[in-house]
N, C-alpha and C positions, 0 to 999 in steps of 0.2 A: 459370440454375440450375447447380449443380455436384453431382456425386455423391461422397459421402464414405463410406469404409468404416472402421469402428472395431473394433479387437479389444477385447472386453470380458472382464475377469477378475473373478471373485468371485461369479458367478451360481450359485444353488443349486437353482432350480426354475422352472417356467413363470411363476409369479407375478412373478419378478424381471424377466422380459421386459417386463411391463406397467408396472412401476415405472420402468424405464429409458426406455421409449418415452414415458411421460408427461412425464418430466423433459426429454427431448430436444425433444419437441414444444413445450414451454414456451419454448424458446430462440427469440427473435425472428428470423425469416428462414428457419426450418426448415419445409419444406413437408410432407414425409412421412418416416416412420421405420419400419423393419422390423428388429426385434431377434430373433435366434435363440439360444435357450438351447442347442440341440444343437451348433451350431458356434461359439458364443460370439462372434458378430459383430453389428454394427449397420450397416445400409445406410441412408444418409441422403440425401435430396434437399433441398438448401438453396440459398439465394441466395449469390452470390459474396461478399457482405459478411460472411457468417458465418465466424468464425475457429475453427480446430481447438481452440485453447485454451479458448474459451467452451464448446464441446461437451464436452471432456474434464473441465472443471471441473463442468459440470452432472451428468455421470455420477458424478464423485467425490462430489458433494453427496448423491447417492442411495446412496452407500456402496459403489461399485464402482470399478474402475480401467479406464481406456480409453487406447488409443494408436491413432494413424492407421495404416492399412495403405495403402501406396503401391504402385501397379502396378510390377511388374518390379524390386522392391527385394529383391535376393537376400540381402543381409546381414541385413535385417530378417526375411526368411522363415526363414533358418537360425537366427537368434536366437530367433524365436518357437517354432521346433521344439525348441530347447534348453529354453526355458521350459516347454513342454508336458511334456517328459520330466521336468523338475524337479518339476512339479506332481504327476505320477504317483508319483514317488519320495517326495515329501513326504506325499502321502495314504497311501501304503503305510507309511511310517515312523510317521505319527500313529496308524494303526490298530494297528501292532505295539506301540507304547508304551502305547496305551490298553488293549490286551488284556493286556499284562504287569501293568498297574496294577489291572485289573478282576479277574483270575483269583484273587488272594489274597482279595478281597472275597467272591467266589463260594464259595471253599473255606471261609472262616470262617463265612459266613452260611447257606449252603445245604447244605454237606456236613458240616462239624463242628458246625454250629448252636451256635457259641460265642457266648453272650450276655454274656460278662464285659465289664467296663469297658475292659480293655486291648484286647479284640477290637473293641469299638465305636469306640475311639479310632483304632486302625489303619485300620479301614474308613472313618472320617471323613476322615483325612488323605489316603488313596489316592483316595477318591471326590471330594474337593475338588480335587485336581490334575486329575482327569479332567474335572470339571465346569467349572472356570474356566481351565484351560490348553488342554486338547484341545477343550473345548466353547466356548471364548471367541468363536469365529466366529458361533455361533448367537445370542449376545447382541448382537454388533455388527450382525448382519443384522436382528434384531428391532428394534433401536433405529432403524436407518435406514429400515426399512419403516414403523414408527410415525411417524417424522418426515415421511414422505411420505404419511401417512394411508392406509397399505395394510398388508396382512398377507401373509406368505409362509411357506415351509417353516420358515425359522428361527424364526418366531413360534410355530409348533406345537411344534417341538423344545424351544425355550427354555422355554416355559410348562410343557410336560409334564415335562421333566427337573427343572426348578426345583421343581415341586410335590413330586416324589418326594424330591429332595435336601433341601430345606429342612424338610420334615416330619420326615425322619430326623434332621436336626441338632437340631430341637426335642425329639425323643424322646430323643436322646443326652444333652443337657445340661439339659433342663427337665422334660419329661414323664416321662422314664425308662420309655418304652413301647417298642412294636415299631419296629424300624428296617428299611429296605429300600434301603440304599445300592446294592446290586447292581442294582436296577431302573434308577436314573439312570445308573450307570456302564456297564452292559451296553447300555443304550439308545444312549448316545453312541458306544460302541464299534461297535455294529452299523450305526449311521448312517454313521460314518466308513468302515467296511468297504464299505458301499454306494457312497459317494462315490469311494473308490479304484477299485472295479470299474467304476463308471460312467465315470470319466474315461479309464480304460484302454480300455473298449469304445468310447467316443465317438471316441477317437483312431483306431480302426479304421474307423469310418464315413466318415472323411475321407481314407482311404488313396488314393482315386482321384486327388485333387488332389496329394498328396505324390508319387505315382508320376509324374504328368505333369510336375511341377516337376523331378523327378530326371532326366528325359530330356534336359534342356537341355545342349547342349555347352558346355564351359568355355572353349575356345580355337578359333581359326580360322586357317587358313594362307592369307594373302592375297597377291596380286600387286600390288605398288606400285613405281612407278618402275623397272619391269623386274626387280625382285627379289622373291623369295619370303620372307615373314616370318611367324612365328607371333605372333598378338596375342590378347588377351583378347576374349571374345565381346562385351563392352560397348564395345569400341573399333571394332567393325565399323560401317561406314556404308553406306547405300544406294548402290548403284553399284559397290561393291568387287567385284573379280574374285577368287573364292575357289577354291582347289584342294582337291579331295577325292580321297583315295586309297582303294584297296580296304580294307574293314574299318573305315573311319572313320565317325563321325557327321557328318551334314550340319549345319553350324552354324546356318544361318538359311534363310528362304524365298528362293527365287530362280528363275532360268531358266538352263538349261544353254546355254553358248555354244560349248563344244568338248568332244568325247569321248562315250563311250557306256558305260552300266552298267545293272545291275539293282539296284533299291532296295527294301529291306524297309520298308514304311510301316505295318506292323501296330501299332506302339506308338502311333500317332496315329489311324489310320483303322480299326484292327481287321481290315484285309484281310491274310490270312495269306500269300498268294502274292506274291512279289517282283514289282515292276512294272518293265518294261523302259523305260529313259530314254535319250533322244538329244537332240541339239542342238535347242533351241526348246521342250523340255518343261519343265514346272514341277517344282521339287523343294521338299519341305517340311522345315523345320528340325527337328532332333532325330531324323529318320529315319536308317536305317542303310544305308550303301553296301556292296553285296555284292562285286561282281567287278571292274569296270573303274575307271579313273580318269577324272575329268572336271573341267572348270572351269565355274563358273556365276557369273552376275551377281546380287548380293544385291539383292532388290527390297523386302523387308520386314524390318525389324529390331525388336528389343526387344518392346514391347507390341503391335506391329502384326502379329507373326507369327501363323500359324495356331495354334501351340501356346499362345501367350500368350492368344489369343482364346478358345481352348477352356477354359483355366484360368479366365479371367474369366467365361465363360458358366456354368461349373459352380459357381464360388464364389457368384455372384449367385443362381443358380437354387436352390442349397441353402439360401439364406437367405430365399427368397420363401415366402409362405404361401398354401397352398391354402385354399379356403373351409372344408374340413373341419377344418383346423388353427385357423382363426379361431374356429370353434365351440368347440374345446377351450380356446382362450385365454379366451373369454367365460366358460366354465364355471369355469376356474381362478380368474378374477377374483372370482367370488362364492363359490367353494368354501371357501377358508380361513376367512373370517368365519363362514360357515354351520357349519363344523366346530367352531369355538370355541363357538358357541351350543349345538350338539348336545352337546358335552362338558360344558358348564355344566348343561344340562338333565339329563344323565346323572348328574352329581354330586348335584344336587338330588333327583332321583328315588330314588337309592340311599339318601342320608343322611336326607332329610326324609320321603319317602313310604314307602319300604320299611323305614325304621328300621334300616338297616344301620349297621355301625360306620364311623367316619370313614376308616380306612385302606382298607377295601374300596371305598368311594365314591371316594376319591382315586385309587386304582389304576385303577378303571374310567375315571375322568376322563382320566388320563394315557394309557391305552391307546387311547381314542378319538382323542385329539389326534395320536398318533404313527401309528396305522394308516392315517389318512386323508390322509397327506402326498401332494400332487398331483404328485410327481416323475414317476411312470409316465405320467400323463396328458399332462404336458408333453413327454415324450420320444416318445410314441406316433407322432405324425405326422412331425416333422422327421428322426428317425433313419431311418425308412423312406424318406423323400424323398431324404436324403443318399446312402443306399446305392443306391437305384434310379437316381438321376442319375449317380452314380459308375460304376455298371454300364453305363449307356448310353454315357457318355463313353469308357470303355475299348473300346467296340465301334463308335465313330464315330457315335453318336447323341447330339446335344447338345440337351438339354431345358432351356429357358431359365427355367423356374420351376415352382413347385407348381401354379399355375393351369393351365399347359400340360399338365402331367402328369395333372391331374384331368380336364381337358377331353377328352383322348385316350380316356378310359374311357367317355365318354358319346356317342360319334359314331354317327350314323345313316347319313350319306351322306359319301362321299369324292369330291371333284371334282378330277380330274387335268387340268392343262394338258397339251397334247399335245407341242408341240415342246420338246425338251430335258428333258422329264420322262418321258413314256412312250416317246419316241423319242430317238435319240442326239443330235438337234439339229444334225446335219451332213448335210443332204440332198444328193443327187447327181442330176445330170441323167441321166434314163433314156431319154427319147425326144425327138427333134427332127423335127417334121413340117412340111413346107412346103406352102402352098396356092398360092403364086405360082410359075408355071413359070420365071420369069426369075431366081428366087433359089434357090440351093442351100443344103443344111443348114449348111455351114461359113459361108456368107455371112450366113444368118439368125442363127447363133450369134454371129458377129462384131458384128452390129448390136446385138443384145440385150445382149451382155457389155460393149460400149463404153458403153452407157447405165447398165447396172447396176453398173459399177465405182465409181460415185459413191454407191451405196446401201450401208448397213450391214446390211441384212436377210439372214438365213441363206439364203433362196432366191436372192437376188442373188449371194451368195458362191458358191453352187453353180454358177450359170451362168458366172461369171468363172473359177472353178477349171476348169470343163470346157474353156473357151477356152484357158486356159494349158496344160492337158494336151495339147491338140491343136496347141499352139504357134502360135496365131493372134495376129497383131499387132493390138492394139486401137486404136481411134480416140479422139480427145478430143471429148467431146460439147460442142456449142456452147451448149446450154441444158440445164438439169436441174432437175426438180422432183419431190419425193417426195409422192405422194398417200397420206396416212396410212391404212393398212389396206387400200389398194387396189392399189398398185403405184407405178410411176415413169413420168414423161413427160419428153420433151426433144427436142432436135434433134441428129441425128448425120449428118454429111456432107450437110448441107443438107436432110435429110428429117425430118419430124415423126414421132417414134417414141413408141409407148406399149407398156409391158410390164407386164402385171398381170392383174387379175381381170375377169370379165365385167362387173361393175359399173363399172369404169374405162372399158371400151370403150363401154358404153351411154352413160355420162356425156359421152363425146366423140363421140357419133353415129357410131360405127364399125359397119359393117354385118356381120351374121352370116349365113352360108349354112347350109343343112341339113347339108352335108358337114362343116363345122366343128363344129356342135353334136353330130353323131353321133360324130365322133372324140373330142371332149371327154368325152362320156358313157362311151365305151369305156375311156378312160384312167382316168377317175375311178372306174369300177367296179373297177379294179385297185388302188385305194387310192393313186393318184398325184395330186399337186397339179399342176393344169394352169395354165400362164400363157399368155395370148394375146399375140402380137406384132402390134401394129397399126402399119401404115405409111400415113400420110395418113388416109384414111377407110375402109380395108379391112384385113381380117385377112390378114397375110402368112404366119402359121404359128403353131404351138403348140410350147411346150417343156414337157415333163412332168418333174417332179422328185419323187423319193421319199425320204422320211426314214425310214430303217430303225428298227425297234423295238429297244429295249434288250433284252439277253439275258434279263433277269429280269422283264420287264413282264408276260408272260402268267402266269407262276407266282405273281407278286405279286397279280394280280387274282383268281386262283383262291383263294388263301389268304385274301384279304380277304372274299370271298364266304362262305368257311367260317366266318368270324367273325360272319356275319349282317349285314354292312354293304353297302349299295347303292353301286354305282360309277357315276360320271358323267364323261364326257370333255368338256372345253370347249376350243374352238378357233376360230380365224378362218377355217379351211378351209370349203369348201362342204359341204353336207349329205351328198352322195354319197361324197365322199372320206373325210370323217370317219367315216361309218358303215362303210365298208369296212375302215378301220383298227381301229375299235372291235370289229368282228366277228372280226378275227384274234385278239384277246386276251380277248374275252368281256366287254367293258364293257356294263353294263346300259342306259345311256342316253347320248345325245349332245346337246350344245348346240353347234351349228355356226354359222359365219358371225357370230361374236360379236366385235364391235369391242373393242379393249383396255379402253376406258373403260366398257364394258358388263358386263365380267366380275364386278365387285363387285355390280352390280345383280342379276345372275342368282343370285349367292350369297345376296343378301338375300331374293330371291323364294323360294328354297328354305327359308330360315329362317322366313319368314312362314307357312309351312305347318306350323310347329312342329318342324322337324327341326334336329338338331345337325349342323353341316356342317364338314368338314375340307377345306381346300384344299391341294393339293400343286402347287407351281410353282417356277420358277427365274428368270424374267425380270423386268425393270423393270416391264413391263406387268402382271405378276402381283401386284405389291406391294399395290395397293388391295384386291384380292380376298383376299390372304393376311391383310390387316388386318381385313377385313369378316367373314371366316369365324370360327366359334367357336374354331377352331384352325388355324394356318397351318404347313405343313411346307415348308421351303425346301431345295432340293437344294444340296449343298455346292459344286458346280461352277458354281452360278448367280451372279447379280449380287450385289454387296454390299448393295444396297437390299432385294432379296428376302430375303437371309439376315438382315438387320437386322429385317425385318418378321415373319418366321416365328417361331412359338413353339417349333418344333423344327427343327434343322438336321441334315441327313444328310450327313456328311463324305464318305462313300464314293460318294455319288451313286447308290446302289443302291436300287431301289424296294422290294426285299424288306425294307429297313430301315423302311419305313412299317409293315409288318406287325409287325416286331420292336418298334417304338416303341409300338404299340397294345398288344401283349402285355405289354411291360414296364410300361406304365401300369396295365393291369388287375391285374398281379401286385402292383405297389406299392400300389395302392388297396386291394386285398384284404388286404395286410399291415397297412396303416394301420387299416382297419376292425377287423381282428382285435386289433391293439394297443389300439385305443380301447375295444373291447368288454371286453377283459380288465382294462384299467385301471379302467374304470367299474364293471365287475362286482366287481372286487377290493374297491373302496371301498364299493360297495353292500352287499356281504356282510360285509366286515371291520368296518365301523362298528357294525352291530347286534350282532355277536358280541362286540366289545369293550365295547359299552354294557351288554350282559348279564353282563359280568364273567367271560366264558368264555375270555378271552385275557390272559395276563400282559403287562404293558407292555413288558418287555424283548424278548419274542417278537414283539410287535407291531412293534418297531423292526427286528428281523431280517426280518420278513415285508415291511415297507415297503421296506427296502434291496433285497431280492431281487426285488421286483416291478419296480423300475426296471431292474435288470440283465436280467431276463427279457424286458422289452420291447426293449432294445437287442439282445440275442441273437437274438430273433425277427426283428428287422429285418435283422440280419447274414446270416440264412439266405437272403436275396434274392441274395447273391453266388453262391449255388450254381445259380441259375436259368440255364438255357441259352437264349440268344436268338440 
């Protein structure tokens, strides 16, 4: 399968989404399609054999235009930005022309009330230009919708304005009766006004993406063959040594090889305080170097950089559909045909039952069609999601889709992985205790570190780092074996060595004394992780390691409790150690001594009690649990697989962002529900008013246009929310 993104032009309402989705799904080899009216894109999962040409032709057959969006295609991005500006200018110009043509009709018919043949002829000419030049798109849209056995906004506008226009034409040349060209002309004018304001506002909902794209550096100063040279960012290759001077943008992701500086990463992570960077530290492309100069080795370029990944996350997320939006789509699918039926019933009721005159019945018919346009309903959800996700991205919170955003609003329990999530993930040796009188602390550390240097576990790293700190020369183990979840075993200097948990010792029949157990309990009560050092069949000593809590862990847990959410910590540590750490930060419950493969099962058990569970983690072993949970949040400094599995990624690695993500989700869902309520309420109230003949068709057009704009404006208010 491959993922394809198409830019769609020519959509007018939510019904257009369904027409395009239906056409694309009909293409053989297409597995799934998600079309967004709000950001005019189609996300497609298709087999490798499916050609772009086949997809664009399918969209064209539906009456729209499509072109592929390729990752990291700057020229195309700039070209699309120019096209968007042209569309806004075109809509503005169409509105101005339509208004200029419509105003004389209004003056002649409504102010001067001139019913002379000359006046009627002038109105006919001006109204015809508005109807068939400015309003040509509505006829095209109606034709393509009908061809695809569907109905959309164009159907309603075309039928409504045609009814008013053609009756006026008949009155002018045949019936010699009342005319109302102003109705059709003003209706089209107001609809075009609405489209102009809508495209202008919709452009603002996608500002987050545009800002992120604008951060990219254009050039890089690289060191090649002993010489410094400036090259385009597209020419940089992984492994290049890049020189960055004070006040310059960092061109791409990499690791500092020489130099020292402070770097402003706020544009990518939202972190306002500059970060001190030295040799060995990672730097992020598009961030800003403040003071010193340094060299770094490029590790990720182009579409693999953090900035490119953020842009990709946000673009895909903004086109994904929450279940609340899918509900709106289903409503829109039935809405337009239902409105046409209601309009016909309105006409029949007025003309045949109420014995009203034909003109009044026709005007009521037109007003119902126009007032009921589902644009506001189609914009209610995606505009709020786009703004909400953009707001999150600007603050280092990457929400991967509408589903994740919606799920964060319904959480009952948050399960936190301990190491690297609640703690810094870099434990240090705090205690070395020997039980063998023939072995000193340094010797015990040497034996343990010599074996542990073969392990990649953070606790092993702490022991090795302690040995390096004390400048102890390590031995090469003759045998080594990692016992998953329990520790390591091997042979060092001819002796059989075991370093790990009580379970590992018991499994190898190593004897425990009361003194050992007492010391172990004492250290664990202090929240330290205790590792036994077994030599042969006896315990030679203990090494205690403590992983310090992150600065914001306690305040994050306190704020989560204020939101009414239960907190749980899951860890492979023993019960006593885990509870000591949990007590420090106020965690409600602890799941201790959990093997990596058991984490997902524990999440499932919580879900079986009817709870909505959020999992926060950072490691490879957290990936199954992140996937099992109703929502997974991955720490940005975690592994790629955890980040790929999580529904939300926290770029800053700050636990307070878990709180911010939930608050942003709640604010966005509240905004969506408010938008949906007013869109549905507007139609529920507007249709009966129009059907009763209490609303002129042209004012129905204005009201319809303003309803769409109001929904977008309401969504944009999310930008003001502080998170």
